[in-house]
PAMAR-757823 format. One record per residue (C-alpha): residue in three letters; x, y, z; residue number from 1. Coordinates in nm, 4 decimals. Layout:
<recs>
rec aa = Ala c1 = X c2 = Y c3 = Z i = NUM
...
</recs>
This chain:
<recs>
rec aa = Met c1 = 1.5909 c2 = -0.1905 c3 = 0.7995 i = 1
rec aa = Asp c1 = 1.3045 c2 = -0.2556 c3 = 0.5456 i = 2
rec aa = Lys c1 = 1.1362 c2 = 0.1595 c3 = 0.4964 i = 3
rec aa = Tyr c1 = 0.7265 c2 = 0.1319 c3 = 0.4921 i = 4
rec aa = Leu c1 = 0.5452 c2 = 0.4504 c3 = 0.3317 i = 5
rec aa = Ile c1 = 0.2097 c2 = 0.4463 c3 = 0.3421 i = 6
rec aa = Ile c1 = 0.0250 c2 = 0.6813 c3 = 0.0156 i = 7
rec aa = Thr c1 = -0.3860 c2 = 0.7758 c3 = 0.0581 i = 8
rec aa = Glu c1 = -0.6108 c2 = 0.8278 c3 = -0.2288 i = 9
rec aa = Glu c1 = -0.4588 c2 = 1.1588 c3 = -0.1870 i = 10
rec aa = Gly c1 = -0.1316 c2 = 1.1470 c3 = -0.2113 i = 11
rec aa = Asp c1 = -0.0595 c2 = 1.2159 c3 = 0.1195 i = 12
rec aa = Met c1 = 0.2915 c2 = 1.0426 c3 = 0.1925 i = 13
rec aa = Gln c1 = 0.3928 c2 = 0.8961 c3 = 0.5859 i = 14
rec aa = Ile c1 = 0.7474 c2 = 0.6949 c3 = 0.6292 i = 15
rec aa = Arg c1 = 0.7493 c2 = 0.3882 c3 = 0.8857 i = 16
rec aa = Arg c1 = 1.0928 c2 = 0.3710 c3 = 0.9420 i = 17
rec aa = Gly c1 = 1.2983 c2 = 0.0021 c3 = 1.0732 i = 18
rec aa = Gly c1 = 1.0508 c2 = -0.1633 c3 = 1.3515 i = 19
rec aa = Glu c1 = 0.8500 c2 = -0.4900 c3 = 1.4237 i = 20
rec aa = Ala c1 = 0.6639 c2 = -0.5242 c3 = 1.0868 i = 21
rec aa = Pro c1 = 0.2759 c2 = -0.4271 c3 = 1.0683 i = 22
rec aa = Asp c1 = 0.0597 c2 = -0.7070 c3 = 1.2132 i = 23
rec aa = Leu c1 = -0.2960 c2 = -0.8465 c3 = 0.9147 i = 24
rec aa = Glu c1 = -0.4625 c2 = -0.5476 c3 = 1.1948 i = 25
rec aa = Glu c1 = -0.3286 c2 = -0.2521 c3 = 1.1585 i = 26
rec aa = Leu c1 = -0.2275 c2 = -0.4006 c3 = 0.8224 i = 27
rec aa = Gln c1 = -0.6193 c2 = -0.3590 c3 = 0.7554 i = 28
rec aa = Ser c1 = -0.6627 c2 = -0.1044 c3 = 0.9727 i = 29
rec aa = Ile c1 = -0.4392 c2 = 0.0286 c3 = 0.7204 i = 30
rec aa = Val c1 = -0.5338 c2 = 0.0324 c3 = 0.3681 i = 31
rec aa = Gln c1 = -0.8960 c2 = -0.0160 c3 = 0.5640 i = 32
rec aa = Gly c1 = -1.0458 c2 = -0.3505 c3 = 0.4808 i = 33
rec aa = Asn c1 = -0.9008 c2 = -0.6963 c3 = 0.3611 i = 34
rec aa = Ile c1 = -0.5125 c2 = -0.7516 c3 = 0.1952 i = 35
rec aa = Asp c1 = -0.4223 c2 = -0.8073 c3 = -0.1241 i = 36
rec aa = Ile c1 = -0.0882 c2 = -0.8319 c3 = -0.1904 i = 37
rec aa = Ile c1 = 0.1264 c2 = -0.7207 c3 = -0.4493 i = 38
rec aa = Asn c1 = 0.5259 c2 = -0.8348 c3 = -0.4882 i = 39
rec aa = His c1 = 0.6908 c2 = -0.6448 c3 = -0.7406 i = 40
rec aa = Asp c1 = 1.1199 c2 = -0.5934 c3 = -0.7515 i = 41
rec aa = Arg c1 = 1.2238 c2 = -0.5005 c3 = -0.4555 i = 42
rec aa = Trp c1 = 0.8756 c2 = -0.3907 c3 = -0.3615 i = 43
rec aa = Lys c1 = 0.5595 c2 = -0.5631 c3 = -0.1464 i = 44
rec aa = Ile c1 = 0.3392 c2 = -0.3850 c3 = -0.2062 i = 45
rec aa = Trp c1 = -0.0889 c2 = -0.4335 c3 = 0.0471 i = 46
rec aa = Val c1 = -0.3364 c2 = -0.2565 c3 = -0.1119 i = 47
rec aa = Asn c1 = -0.7118 c2 = -0.3054 c3 = -0.0412 i = 48
rec aa = Glu c1 = -0.8200 c2 = -0.6380 c3 = -0.1788 i = 49
rec aa = Glu c1 = -1.1921 c2 = -0.5157 c3 = -0.3046 i = 50
rec aa = Gly c1 = -1.0736 c2 = -0.1949 c3 = -0.3418 i = 51
rec aa = Ala c1 = -1.2203 c2 = -0.1278 c3 = -0.6568 i = 52
rec aa = Ile c1 = -1.5657 c2 = -0.3053 c3 = -0.5973 i = 53
rec aa = Asn c1 = -1.6633 c2 = -0.1049 c3 = -0.3420 i = 54
rec aa = Gly c1 = -1.6002 c2 = 0.2127 c3 = -0.4984 i = 55
rec aa = Met c1 = -1.2713 c2 = 0.3189 c3 = -0.2992 i = 56
rec aa = Lys c1 = -1.0790 c2 = 0.6107 c3 = -0.5144 i = 57
rec aa = Pro c1 = -0.8423 c2 = 0.4944 c3 = -0.7246 i = 58
rec aa = Asn c1 = -0.4045 c2 = 0.6205 c3 = -0.5741 i = 59
rec aa = Pro c1 = -0.1922 c2 = 0.7252 c3 = -0.8452 i = 60
rec aa = Val c1 = 0.0039 c2 = 0.8517 c3 = -0.6745 i = 61
rec aa = Ala c1 = 0.1298 c2 = 0.4470 c3 = -0.5242 i = 62
rec aa = Ser c1 = 0.0349 c2 = 0.3672 c3 = -0.9136 i = 63
rec aa = Ala c1 = 0.2507 c2 = 0.5743 c3 = -1.0294 i = 64
rec aa = Phe c1 = 0.5368 c2 = 0.5435 c3 = -0.7993 i = 65
rec aa = Cys c1 = 0.4938 c2 = 0.1345 c3 = -0.7854 i = 66
rec aa = Arg c1 = 0.5022 c2 = 0.0720 c3 = -1.1432 i = 67
rec aa = Thr c1 = 0.2735 c2 = -0.1708 c3 = -1.1417 i = 68
rec aa = Asn c1 = 0.0563 c2 = -0.1417 c3 = -1.4746 i = 69
rec aa = Gln c1 = -0.2335 c2 = -0.1268 c3 = -1.2963 i = 70
rec aa = Thr c1 = -0.4540 c2 = 0.1096 c3 = -1.1160 i = 71
rec aa = Leu c1 = -0.4215 c2 = 0.0441 c3 = -0.7407 i = 72
rec aa = Tyr c1 = -0.7287 c2 = 0.2048 c3 = -0.5138 i = 73
rec aa = Gly c1 = -0.7957 c2 = 0.2952 c3 = -0.1559 i = 74
rec aa = Pro c1 = -0.4697 c2 = 0.4005 c3 = 0.0926 i = 75
rec aa = Val c1 = -0.0757 c2 = 0.2107 c3 = 0.0015 i = 76
rec aa = Leu c1 = 0.1260 c2 = 0.0789 c3 = 0.1660 i = 77
rec aa = Ile c1 = 0.4383 c2 = -0.0238 c3 = 0.0415 i = 78
rec aa = Arg c1 = 0.7937 c2 = -0.2150 c3 = 0.2239 i = 79
rec aa = Tyr c1 = 1.1179 c2 = -0.1995 c3 = 0.0580 i = 80
rec aa = Ser c1 = 1.3674 c2 = -0.4110 c3 = 0.1090 i = 81
rec aa = Pro c1 = 1.7255 c2 = -0.2420 c3 = -0.0207 i = 82
</recs>
């Protein structure tokens, strides 16, 4: 069963367990714009495609959590598939 984690720029976290995967409209709502997908090991990470360009705040908690070696911006949705 997949697990989903939303991490805001402030470091607040919300866990979503199971259920249907979010559709495009919901993904865009979560990341507040067009999505970009980062595949990393067992993680699938959705971020705002233009977060840095549009002046969104860095998301240091998500960046550290995902260990992607890049700074993530804005709210981030992470899917973990065991």
